[in-house]
KELOMAR-373076 format. One record per residue (C-alpha): residue number from 1; chain; x negated, y negated, z. Coordinates in pm, whole numbers, plus 32768, in hexadecimal, padded with zeros to 4 digits. Each point is the difference from the previous one (the first is absolute). Layout:
% KELOMAR-373076
{i NUM&ch A&x X&y Y&z Z}
...
***
This chain:
% KELOMAR-373076
{i 1&ch A&x 44E3&y DD06&z 7FEB}
{i 2&ch A&x 7EDB&y 7F00&z 807D}
{i 3&ch A&x 7F22&y 7FD9&z 8146}
{i 4&ch A&x 80D5&y 7F27&z 8096}
{i 5&ch A&x 8135&y 80B4&z 7FFD}
{i 6&ch A&x 7F3C&y 810F&z 807F}
{i 7&ch A&x 7F61&y 7F45&z 8114}
{i 8&ch A&x 819E&y 7F6A&z 801B}
{i 9&ch A&x 8083&y 8198&z 8014}
{i 10&ch A&x 7ED6&y 8018&z 80D0}
{i 11&ch A&x 805D&y 7F1C&z 8113}
{i 12&ch A&x 8143&y 8091&z 802A}
{i 13&ch A&x 7FC7&y 8169&z 8020}
{i 14&ch A&x 7F64&y 80B8&z 8170}
{i 15&ch A&x 7E89&y 7FC3&z 7FA4}
{i 16&ch A&x 803F&y 7EB2&z 8002}
{i 17&ch A&x 7ED5&y 7FBF&z 80FF}
{i 18&ch A&x 7EF2&y 808E&z 7F2C}
{i 19&ch A&x 809B&y 7F66&z 7ECF}
{i 20&ch A&x 7E96&y 7EC7&z 7F78}
{i 21&ch A&x 805F&y 7F07&z 7ECE}
{i 22&ch A&x 7EE2&y 8031&z 7EE6}
{i 23&ch A&x 7F79&y 7EC4&z 80B5}
{i 24&ch A&x 7F7E&y 811D&z 8136}
{i 25&ch A&x 80E0&y 7F0C&z 811D}
{i 26&ch A&x 8099&y 815B&z 80C6}
{i 27&ch A&x 8193&y 7FA5&z 8036}
{i 28&ch A&x 7FBC&y 8062&z 814D}
{i 29&ch A&x 7F25&y 7F0B&z 8022}
{i 30&ch A&x 80EF&y 7EF5&z 7F71}
{i 31&ch A&x 8109&y 8097&z 80E3}
{i 32&ch A&x 7FC2&y 8067&z 812E}
{i 33&ch A&x 803D&y 7F42&z 814A}
{i 34&ch A&x 7F28&y 7EC5&z 80A6}
{i 35&ch A&x 7F52&y 7FB2&z 7EA5}
{i 36&ch A&x 7F0D&y 7EE9&z 8064}
{i 37&ch A&x 8020&y 7F0E&z 7EBC}
{i 38&ch A&x 7EBD&y 7F1E&z 8004}
{i 39&ch A&x 804E&y 7E79&z 8027}
{i 40&ch A&x 7F10&y 7F27&z 7EE4}
{i 41&ch A&x 8070&y 7E78&z 806B}
{i 42&ch A&x 7FAC&y 7F1A&z 7F51}
{i 43&ch A&x 808B&y 7ED5&z 80A7}
{i 44&ch A&x 7EAE&y 7F6A&z 7FAF}
{i 45&ch A&x 7FE4&y 8024&z 7EB2}
{i 46&ch A&x 8139&y 8011&z 7F2E}
{i 47&ch A&x 80CB&y 7F7D&z 816B}
{i 48&ch A&x 7F5C&y 7EC8&z 7FBA}
{i 49&ch A&x 801E&y 7FDA&z 7E81}
{i 50&ch A&x 814C&y 7F90&z 8061}
{i 51&ch A&x 801F&y 7E84&z 7F54}
{i 52&ch A&x 7F83&y 7EFF&z 8106}
{i 53&ch A&x 7F95&y 8103&z 80DD}
{i 54&ch A&x 7E69&y 7FEB&z 806B}
{i 55&ch A&x 7F75&y 8071&z 8151}
{i 56&ch A&x 7E8E&y 7F71&z 804A}
{i 57&ch A&x 7EFC&y 810A&z 808C}
{i 58&ch A&x 8038&y 7FEF&z 815D}
{i 59&ch A&x 8161&y 8079&z 7FAB}
{i 60&ch A&x 7FAC&y 812E&z 7F19}
{i 61&ch A&x 7F34&y 8081&z 8109}
{i 62&ch A&x 80AC&y 7FA8&z 8118}
{i 63&ch A&x 813A&y 80BA&z 7F3C}
{i 64&ch A&x 7F48&y 8137&z 7FAF}
{i 65&ch A&x 7FDA&y 8025&z 817A}
{i 66&ch A&x 8163&y 7FE1&z 8026}
{i 67&ch A&x 801A&y 811A&z 7ECE}
{i 68&ch A&x 7F46&y 80E9&z 8096}
{i 69&ch A&x 8058&y 7FB8&z 8177}
{i 70&ch A&x 8174&y 806A&z 7F7D}
{i 71&ch A&x 7F8E&y 8162&z 7F63}
{i 72&ch A&x 7FD9&y 7F75&z 7E81}
{i 73&ch A&x 7F00&y 8135&z 7F85}
{i 74&ch A&x 7F9C&y 7F0B&z 7EAB}
{i 75&ch A&x 7FAA&y 7EA9&z 7FD7}
{i 76&ch A&x 7FFD&y 7F46&z 7ECB}
{i 77&ch A&x 7F5A&y 7EE5&z 8023}
{i 78&ch A&x 7FD2&y 7F1F&z 7ED7}
{i 79&ch A&x 7F9E&y 7FBB&z 7EDC}
{i 80&ch A&x 7E61&y 7FEF&z 7FEA}
{i 81&ch A&x 8024&y 7F2A&z 7EAA}
{i 82&ch A&x 80AF&y 7F08&z 8069}
{i 83&ch A&x 7EE7&y 7F2A&z 8089}
{i 84&ch A&x 7EEA&y 8030&z 80FB}
{i 85&ch A&x 8093&y 7F65&z 811E}
{i 86&ch A&x 80CB&y 8144&z 7FE5}
{i 87&ch A&x 7F22&y 80EE&z 8011}
{i 88&ch A&x 7F31&y 7F4C&z 80EC}
{i 89&ch A&x 819E&y 8000&z 80CF}
{i 90&ch A&x 7FEC&y 81C7&z 7FA1}
{i 91&ch A&x 7EB7&y 8004&z 8060}
{i 92&ch A&x 8052&y 7F78&z 8168}
{i 93&ch A&x 811D&y 812C&z 7FFB}
{i 94&ch A&x 7F2F&y 80EF&z 7F95}
{i 95&ch A&x 7EE6&y 7FAD&z 8132}
{i 96&ch A&x 80FD&y 7FF3&z 80DF}
{i 97&ch A&x 7FDB&y 81B5&z 7FF0}
{i 98&ch A&x 8172&y 8039&z 8017}
{i 99&ch A&x 8037&y 816D&z 8008}
{i 100&ch A&x 80EC&y 7FE2&z 7EC0}
{i 101&ch A&x 7F93&y 8005&z 7E98}
{i 102&ch A&x 7FCB&y 7EA2&z 7F4E}
{i 103&ch A&x 8035&y 7FFB&z 7EAF}
{i 104&ch A&x 7FF9&y 7EDC&z 7F0F}
{i 105&ch A&x 80C2&y 7FB2&z 7E98}
{i 106&ch A&x 7F54&y 800F&z 7EE9}
{i 107&ch A&x 8095&y 8002&z 7E85}
{i 108&ch A&x 7F2F&y 80C5&z 7ED8}
{i 109&ch A&x 7F1F&y 7F01&z 7FF4}
{i 110&ch A&x 7E9C&y 806E&z 805E}
{i 111&ch A&x 7FAD&y 7EBD&z 8089}
{i 112&ch A&x 8152&y 801D&z 80CD}
{i 113&ch A&x 7F70&y 814D&z 8085}
{i 114&ch A&x 7E8E&y 7F4B&z 8038}
{i 115&ch A&x 8078&y 7F0C&z 80C5}
{i 116&ch A&x 80C8&y 80F0&z 80D8}
{i 117&ch A&x 7EC3&y 80C6&z 8024}
{i 118&ch A&x 7F7E&y 7EB5&z 80B5}
{i 119&ch A&x 80EF&y 8017&z 8122}
{i 120&ch A&x 7FB2&y 8175&z 80A0}
{i 121&ch A&x 8165&y 808D&z 7FE2}
{i 122&ch A&x 7FDB&y 8172&z 8026}
{i 123&ch A&x 80E3&y 7FF8&z 7EA7}
{i 124&ch A&x 80B7&y 7F56&z 7EDB}
{i 125&ch A&x 815D&y 7FDA&z 7F62}
{i 126&ch A&x 7FF9&y 7FC2&z 7EAB}
{i 127&ch A&x 8139&y 7FB8&z 7F21}
{i 128&ch A&x 7FF7&y 8046&z 7EB5}
{i 129&ch A&x 8134&y 7FB0&z 7F03}
{i 130&ch A&x 80E3&y 8104&z 7F82}
{i 131&ch A&x 8165&y 7F75&z 7F73}
{i 132&ch A&x 7FDF&y 7F72&z 7EAB}
{i 133&ch A&x 807D&y 7EA7&z 8082}
{i 134&ch A&x 7EB9&y 7FBC&z 80B9}
{i 135&ch A&x 7F1F&y 80A5&z 7F16}
{i 136&ch A&x 807D&y 7F19&z 7F1F}
{i 137&ch A&x 7FD1&y 7EFE&z 80DF}
{i 138&ch A&x 7E98&y 8051&z 802E}
{i 139&ch A&x 7FF4&y 8043&z 7E88}
{i 140&ch A&x 7F9D&y 815B&z 8074}
{i 141&ch A&x 8058&y 8173&z 7F91}
{i 142&ch A&x 8004&y 814D&z 8081}
{i 143&ch A&x 7ECF&y 8090&z 7F61}
{i 144&ch A&x 7F6D&y 7E9B&z 80B1}
{i 145&ch A&x 8076&y 807F&z 8158}
{i 146&ch A&x 7F66&y 8175&z 7FEB}
{i 147&ch A&x 7E8B&y 7F79&z 7F92}
{i 148&ch A&x 8040&y 7F41&z 8148}
{i 149&ch A&x 8045&y 80CA&z 80DB}
{i 150&ch A&x 7EE5&y 80F0&z 7FDE}
{i 151&ch A&x 7F1D&y 7EDC&z 7FFD}
{i 152&ch A&x 8087&y 7F46&z 810A}
{i 153&ch A&x 8012&y 813C&z 80E5}
{i 154&ch A&x 7EFD&y 8085&z 7FD9}
{i 155&ch A&x 7F2F&y 7EA1&z 7FF4}
{i 156&ch A&x 80F4&y 7FC1&z 8197}
{i 157&ch A&x 7FA9&y 8163&z 8048}
{i 158&ch A&x 7E6A&y 7F5B&z 8025}
{i 159&ch A&x 8070&y 7F15&z 80F8}
{i 160&ch A&x 813E&y 8080&z 80ED}
{i 161&ch A&x 8056&y 8152&z 80A8}
{i 162&ch A&x 8165&y 7FB6&z 7FA0}
{i 163&ch A&x 809B&y 7F85&z 7EB0}
{i 164&ch A&x 81AE&y 7FF6&z 7FCD}
{i 165&ch A&x 8068&y 7FC1&z 7E93}
{i 166&ch A&x 814D&y 7F51&z 7FE0}
{i 167&ch A&x 80CA&y 802F&z 7EF9}
{i 168&ch A&x 8092&y 7E89&z 7FE6}
{i 169&ch A&x 814A&y 800A&z 7F80}
{i 170&ch A&x 7FFF&y 817B&z 7FE2}
{i 171&ch A&x 8156&y 7FFE&z 8045}
{i 172&ch A&x 8058&y 7F69&z 7E8F}
{i 173&ch A&x 7EB3&y 808D&z 7F6A}
{i 174&ch A&x 804B&y 811F&z 7EBD}
{i 175&ch A&x 803D&y 816F&z 80BC}
{i 176&ch A&x 7F02&y 8086&z 7F09}
{i 177&ch A&x 7EF5&y 7F08&z 8014}
{i 178&ch A&x 802B&y 7FF7&z 81D2}
{i 179&ch A&x 7FBF&y 815C&z 7FD6}
{i 180&ch A&x 7EAF&y 7FC8&z 7F28}
{i 181&ch A&x 7F98&y 7F05&z 80F6}
{i 182&ch A&x 8070&y 80F5&z 8137}
{i 183&ch A&x 7F59&y 80F9&z 7F58}
{i 184&ch A&x 7EB9&y 7F4A&z 7F8C}
{i 185&ch A&x 7FF3&y 7F53&z 816E}
{i 186&ch A&x 7FD2&y 812A&z 80D4}
{i 187&ch A&x 7F02&y 80BA&z 7EE4}
{i 188&ch A&x 7EFB&y 7EA0&z 802D}
{i 189&ch A&x 8023&y 8052&z 819F}
{i 190&ch A&x 810F&y 7F07&z 807A}
{i 191&ch A&x 804F&y 8047&z 815E}
{i 192&ch A&x 8176&y 7F71&z 800F}
{i 193&ch A&x 80F1&y 7F8E&z 7EF4}
{i 194&ch A&x 80ED&y 7EC6&z 8043}
{i 195&ch A&x 8157&y 8005&z 7F40}
{i 196&ch A&x 80A2&y 7E92&z 800D}
{i 197&ch A&x 8148&y 7F8B&z 7FBF}
{i 198&ch A&x 7F6C&y 7E9C&z 7FCA}
{i 199&ch A&x 8103&y 7F47&z 7F8F}
{i 200&ch A&x 80DC&y 80A6&z 80E4}
{i 201&ch A&x 8107&y 808C&z 7F19}
{i 202&ch A&x 8006&y 8125&z 8037}
{i 203&ch A&x 814D&y 8104&z 805B}
{i 204&ch A&x 8019&y 80DA&z 8138}
{i 205&ch A&x 80B3&y 8103&z 7F4D}
{i 206&ch A&x 7EF1&y 7FFE&z 7EF9}
{i 207&ch A&x 7EB7&y 8043&z 8102}
{i 208&ch A&x 800F&y 8162&z 8053}
{i 209&ch A&x 8004&y 8053&z 7EA1}
{i 210&ch A&x 7F1C&y 7F15&z 7FAE}
{i 211&ch A&x 7EDA&y 806D&z 80F0}
{i 212&ch A&x 8027&y 8147&z 801D}
{i 213&ch A&x 7FA3&y 800E&z 7E91}
{i 214&ch A&x 7EEA&y 7F1D&z 8073}
{i 215&ch A&x 7FB7&y 80F6&z 80DD}
{i 216&ch A&x 8001&y 8104&z 7F06}
{i 217&ch A&x 7EBF&y 7F7A&z 7F91}
{i 218&ch A&x 7F61&y 7F7E&z 8125}
{i 219&ch A&x 7F38&y 80CB&z 80DA}
{i 220&ch A&x 7F80&y 7F08&z 80A6}
{i 221&ch A&x 80C2&y 7F2E&z 8100}
{i 222&ch A&x 80DE&y 7EFC&z 7FB5}
{i 223&ch A&x 8051&y 7EB5&z 8078}
{i 224&ch A&x 815E&y 7F6D&z 7FB4}
{i 225&ch A&x 7FF2&y 7E69&z 7FCB}
{i 226&ch A&x 8186&y 7F25&z 8020}
{i 227&ch A&x 803C&y 7ED6&z 7FD3}
{i 228&ch A&x 818D&y 7FA9&z 808B}
{i 229&ch A&x 807E&y 7EED&z 7EAA}
{i 230&ch A&x 8135&y 80FD&z 802F}
{i 231&ch A&x 7FEB&y 8034&z 8150}
{i 232&ch A&x 7FE4&y 814E&z 8015}
{i 233&ch A&x 7E43&y 7FFE&z 8044}
{i 234&ch A&x 8063&y 80F6&z 816B}
{i 235&ch A&x 80D7&y 80D6&z 7F39}
{i 236&ch A&x 7F43&y 802F&z 7EB8}
{i 237&ch A&x 7EBE&y 802E&z 8118}
{i 238&ch A&x 80B1&y 8134&z 80DB}
{i 239&ch A&x 8078&y 809C&z 7EC5}
{i 240&ch A&x 7EC2&y 801E&z 7FAB}
{i 241&ch A&x 7F50&y 8086&z 811D}
{i 242&ch A&x 8138&y 80F4&z 7FC0}
{i 243&ch A&x 7F57&y 8058&z 7EB2}
{i 244&ch A&x 7ECF&y 802D&z 8088}
{i 245&ch A&x 7F3B&y 7E8F&z 7FE2}
{i 246&ch A&x 7F00&y 8055&z 8142}
{i 247&ch A&x 7FCD&y 7EB0&z 805D}
{i 248&ch A&x 80BD&y 7E8E&z 7FA2}
{i 249&ch A&x 7F85&y 7E88&z 7FF8}
{i 250&ch A&x 80C2&y 7EFF&z 80CB}
{i 251&ch A&x 7FD7&y 7E92&z 8087}
{i 252&ch A&x 805C&y 7F79&z 8132}
{i 253&ch A&x 814D&y 7F55&z 7FFD}
{i 254&ch A&x 802A&y 8079&z 7E63}
{i 255&ch A&x 7F2A&y 7ED6&z 7F8C}
{i 256&ch A&x 7F78&y 7FF2&z 7EBE}
{i 257&ch A&x 808C&y 7F7D&z 7E96}
{i 258&ch A&x 8156&y 7FBC&z 7F93}
{i 259&ch A&x 80C5&y 80ED&z 8126}
{i 260&ch A&x 7EEF&y 807B&z 80B7}
{i 261&ch A&x 7F90&y 8156&z 8003}
{i 262&ch A&x 804A&y 8134&z 8131}
{i 263&ch A&x 802E&y 7F89&z 811C}
{i 264&ch A&x 7EFB&y 80A2&z 80F6}
{i 265&ch A&x 80CF&y 7FDF&z 813B}
{i 266&ch A&x 8153&y 8089&z 7F20}
{i 267&ch A&x 7F5A&y 8165&z 7F7D}
{i 268&ch A&x 7F37&y 8014&z 8187}
{i 269&ch A&x 8160&y 8014&z 806B}
{i 270&ch A&x 8097&y 80F4&z 7ED6}
{i 271&ch A&x 7EE8&y 80AE&z 8025}
{i 272&ch A&x 8042&y 8041&z 81A3}
{i 273&ch A&x 8154&y 800D&z 7FEB}
{i 274&ch A&x 7FF8&y 813D&z 7F09}
{i 275&ch A&x 8040&y 8155&z 8043}
{i 276&ch A&x 7E8C&y 807F&z 7EEF}
{i 277&ch A&x 7F12&y 7EB3&z 8012}
{i 278&ch A&x 7F2A&y 7F19&z 8115}
{i 279&ch A&x 7EF8&y 7F21&z 7FD7}
{i 280&ch A&x 7F13&y 7FBF&z 810A}
{i 281&ch A&x 8069&y 7E59&z 7FD8}
{i 282&ch A&x 8053&y 7FB6&z 81B4}
{i 283&ch A&x 8174&y 7F7B&z 7FEA}
{i 284&ch A&x 7FF2&y 7F01&z 8129}
{i 285&ch A&x 7EE0&y 7F54&z 7F60}
{i 286&ch A&x 80D1&y 7FA2&z 7EC3}
{i 287&ch A&x 80B7&y 7EB7&z 8045}
{i 288&ch A&x 7EC8&y 7F4E&z 80CF}
{i 289&ch A&x 7F55&y 8079&z 7E94}
{i 290&ch A&x 811E&y 7F8A&z 7F5F}
{i 291&ch A&x 8014&y 7EA6&z 8094}
{i 292&ch A&x 7E54&y 7FAD&z 7FE1}
{i 293&ch A&x 806A&y 805E&z 7EB1}
{i 294&ch A&x 80FA&y 7EEB&z 7FB3}
{i 295&ch A&x 7F26&y 7F26&z 80B5}
{i 296&ch A&x 7ECB&y 7FF3&z 7F2A}
{i 297&ch A&x 80BC&y 802B&z 7EAB}
{i 298&ch A&x 8111&y 7EED&z 8076}
{i 299&ch A&x 812E&y 8101&z 7F78}
{i 300&ch A&x 8101&y 7FCA&z 80D0}
{i 301&ch A&x 8080&y 8171&z 806B}
{i 302&ch A&x 8197&y 7FF2&z 7FC6}
{i 303&ch A&x 80B9&y 803C&z 810A}
{i 304&ch A&x 80D4&y 813E&z 7F86}
{i 305&ch A&x 7EBF&y 8070&z 7F59}
{i 306&ch A&x 8021&y 81A1&z 8060}
{i 307&ch A&x 7ED9&y 8052&z 8138}
{i 308&ch A&x 7FB4&y 7ECD&z 805D}
{i 309&ch A&x 80DB&y 7EF3&z 800B}
{i 310&ch A&x 80AA&y 7F2F&z 80C6}
{i 311&ch A&x 8158&y 804A&z 7FCD}
{i 312&ch A&x 8005&y 813A&z 7FC4}
{i 313&ch A&x 802B&y 8097&z 81C1}
{i 314&ch A&x 80F6&y 7F03&z 7FE9}
{i 315&ch A&x 8177&y 8033&z 8054}
{i 316&ch A&x 8128&y 7F4F&z 7FE2}
{i 317&ch A&x 8119&y 8129&z 7FB0}
{i 318&ch A&x 8124&y 803B&z 80F5}
{i 319&ch A&x 7FD3&y 8142&z 7FC1}
{i 320&ch A&x 7E77&y 8015&z 7FD4}
{i 321&ch A&x 7F8D&y 7F44&z 8130}
{i 322&ch A&x 80FD&y 80EC&z 80C5}
{i 323&ch A&x 7F7C&y 815A&z 7FAD}
{i 324&ch A&x 7EA9&y 7F5F&z 7FF5}
{i 325&ch A&x 802E&y 7FC7&z 8173}
{i 326&ch A&x 8049&y 8150&z 8055}
{i 327&ch A&x 7ED3&y 807F&z 7EFC}
{i 328&ch A&x 7F26&y 7F1B&z 7F2F}
{i 329&ch A&x 7FF7&y 814E&z 7EE4}
{i 330&ch A&x 8157&y 7FF1&z 7F85}
{i 331&ch A&x 7FDA&y 7EA4&z 7F3F}
{i 332&ch A&x 7E7A&y 8013&z 7FD5}
{i 333&ch A&x 7F25&y 80DC&z 7F85}
{i 334&ch A&x 7EEF&y 8010&z 80CD}
{i 335&ch A&x 7FC2&y 7F26&z 813D}
{i 336&ch A&x 7F79&y 7E9D&z 7FCB}
{i 337&ch A&x 7ECA&y 8029&z 8101}
{i 338&ch A&x 7F54&y 8135&z 7F21}
{i 339&ch A&x 7FAA&y 7EF9&z 7EDC}
{i 340&ch A&x 7F88&y 7F10&z 811E}
{i 341&ch A&x 813D&y 7F51&z 7FE6}
{i 342&ch A&x 80BC&y 7F49&z 8158}
{i 343&ch A&x 813F&y 80AE&z 8058}
{i 344&ch A&x 8156&y 8016&z 7F2A}
{i 345&ch A&x 808F&y 7E82&z 805E}
{i 346&ch A&x 819E&y 7FA4&z 7FDE}
{i 347&ch A&x 8059&y 7EE6&z 7F84}
{i 348&ch A&x 8152&y 7F4A&z 8061}
{i 349&ch A&x 809E&y 7FAA&z 7EF1}
{i 350&ch A&x 8161&y 802B&z 7F25}
{i 351&ch A&x 7FF6&y 814E&z 7FDB}
{i 352&ch A&x 7F6A&y 807C&z 817A}
{i 353&ch A&x 8103&y 80E4&z 80DC}
{i 354&ch A&x 8025&y 7FD7&z 8168}
{i 355&ch A&x 7F02&y 811A&z 8071}
{i 356&ch A&x 7F09&y 7F17&z 7F81}
{i 357&ch A&x 8076&y 7F00&z 807E}
{i 358&ch A&x 8025&y 80B1&z 8162}
{i 359&ch A&x 7E91&y 8080&z 7FE3}
{i 360&ch A&x 7F75&y 7EBC&z 7FB8}
{i 361&ch A&x 8056&y 7F56&z 8112}
{i 362&ch A&x 7FAF&y 812E&z 80E1}
{i 363&ch A&x 7E9A&y 7FA1&z 7F67}
{i 364&ch A&x 8062&y 7E84&z 810A}
{i 365&ch A&x 8081&y 810F&z 80DD}
{i 366&ch A&x 8140&y 7FA7&z 7FDE}
{i 367&ch A&x 80FF&y 80E2&z 7FE7}
{i 368&ch A&x 8168&y 7FEC&z 7F4A}
{i 369&ch A&x 814C&y 8107&z 8019}
{i 370&ch A&x 805E&y 8048&z 7E8A}
{i 371&ch A&x 8131&y 7F09&z 7FE3}
{i 372&ch A&x 7EF4&y 7F09&z 8065}
{i 373&ch A&x 7EF9&y 7FFD&z 7F02}
{i 374&ch A&x 8141&y 8034&z 7F4F}
{i 375&ch A&x 8084&y 7EA2&z 8032}
{i 376&ch A&x 7E59&y 7F8E&z 7FF5}
{i 377&ch A&x 8006&y 8096&z 7E87}
{i 378&ch A&x 8113&y 7F42&z 7FB5}
{i 379&ch A&x 7F5D&y 7EDD&z 8024}
{i 380&ch A&x 7EF2&y 8079&z 7F86}
{i 381&ch A&x 8056&y 8035&z 7E88}
{i 382&ch A&x 80FE&y 7E83&z 7FF2}
{i 383&ch A&x 7E5A&y 7F5C&z 8072}
{i 384&ch A&x 7F49&y 80F0&z 7EDB}
{i 385&ch A&x 8101&y 7F6D&z 7EF3}
{i 386&ch A&x 7FC7&y 7E77&z 8082}
{i 387&ch A&x 7E7F&y 801C&z 801D}
{i 388&ch A&x 8002&y 8119&z 7EE7}
{i 389&ch A&x 7EAE&y 80BF&z 809A}
{i 390&ch A&x 7FE3&y 80F4&z 8117}
{i 391&ch A&x 7FF0&y 7F7D&z 8153}
{i 392&ch A&x 7EF5&y 7FC3&z 8105}
{i 393&ch A&x 8022&y 813D&z 8173}
{i 394&ch A&x 7FDB&y 7EA2&z 8079}
{i 395&ch A&x 815E&y 7F9A&z 7F29}
{i 396&ch A&x 80A0&y 8143&z 804E}
{i 397&ch A&x 7FBD&y 7F95&z 817B}
{i 398&ch A&x 8074&y 7EAD&z 7FEB}
{i 399&ch A&x 816D&y 80BF&z 7F59}
{i 400&ch A&x 802A&y 80C6&z 8145}
{i 401&ch A&x 7FD9&y 7F13&z 8125}
{i 402&ch A&x 8125&y 7F67&z 7F38}
{i 403&ch A&x 808D&y 8102&z 804C}
{i 404&ch A&x 7F87&y 8045&z 815F}
{i 405&ch A&x 7F8C&y 7E6C&z 807F}
{i 406&ch A&x 7FB6&y 804F&z 814E}
{i 407&ch A&x 7EE4&y 810E&z 7FA4}
{i 408&ch A&x 7EE1&y 7F53&z 7FCB}
{i 409&ch A&x 7EDE&y 80EE&z 7F1D}
{i 410&ch A&x 7EA3&y 7F5B&z 801D}
***
């Protein structure tokens, strides 16, 4: 029986809370309720890498302030090696004295680290290629990565208080090499290890065994960086947390390359709804934050975007509306006001019911009986089909007045 089997057996024993994995992470720390997850926002870096997205320096500074107000723990503020303009912008953010950790992003190059050092950020993240495909694209091999780990982490330690090391495309890396990479990263003094699902290809059922395997080789905190190519980024991030990752990197609205990243608003609400985990994110500020990012990025928020989409708190179905009028939690996982949204609205459409008709009319001080509402509803459905859209409240009132011509509504 190998060490992994022994650990799994121990997890099922009565001494569960006393078990330690080889990585030194105590299971009672992983499993206790309300474990707070460290949120690394990378909208200013990975989010801006979405094709066609460009943030002005003033916009990045303003966004950094809004992210801090929202409760993010750490900001990955950009790539200094890109340009002098980017370095100047990052220095502008640093000069604001924001009460969070600021990190710059760097490739595995001395020159990148030197560029990052000019910005004054507290930390730096150094990204190393770890999968065979990424190594081949750079004409590098595993030996080069191990050599550069030592050289670059030691160099970064001379400039920065905090050094994060990233296994780019680590999810697709050879497991033996990844274990070697992790062991060497902590040996040379890295403060945190980022495991990246760079192309969003990992499946949820594979996350737990992968992260637990990595955990066995790591004595430093783990961060999970997920992409959303299969639409599973948030689920994968939650499972990575469940498997022991202490930090998650995310972007506002999930913007990023291809299908984007873990959405900050999604992971924040998911953590708040869980029974085991939490974050420092102020959910009531999410809607305003997302609208700001949508504006400066030029990326519209889809109407059915989880958490902040305009349509997700609109209801039309008669059965749903009748229940929601009595209790707003019957067909909503959380109240719209909790994430800074307007209260739920009832749409007058083909699937509406009489309860919604009475409720909407009552908001205009029009009281109708159930038989009257049924008659009105019949005309509503005919008009909706003819127009091929939902009706406005005024159009509903117009139909009401067809039945009650003497009742003039102001």
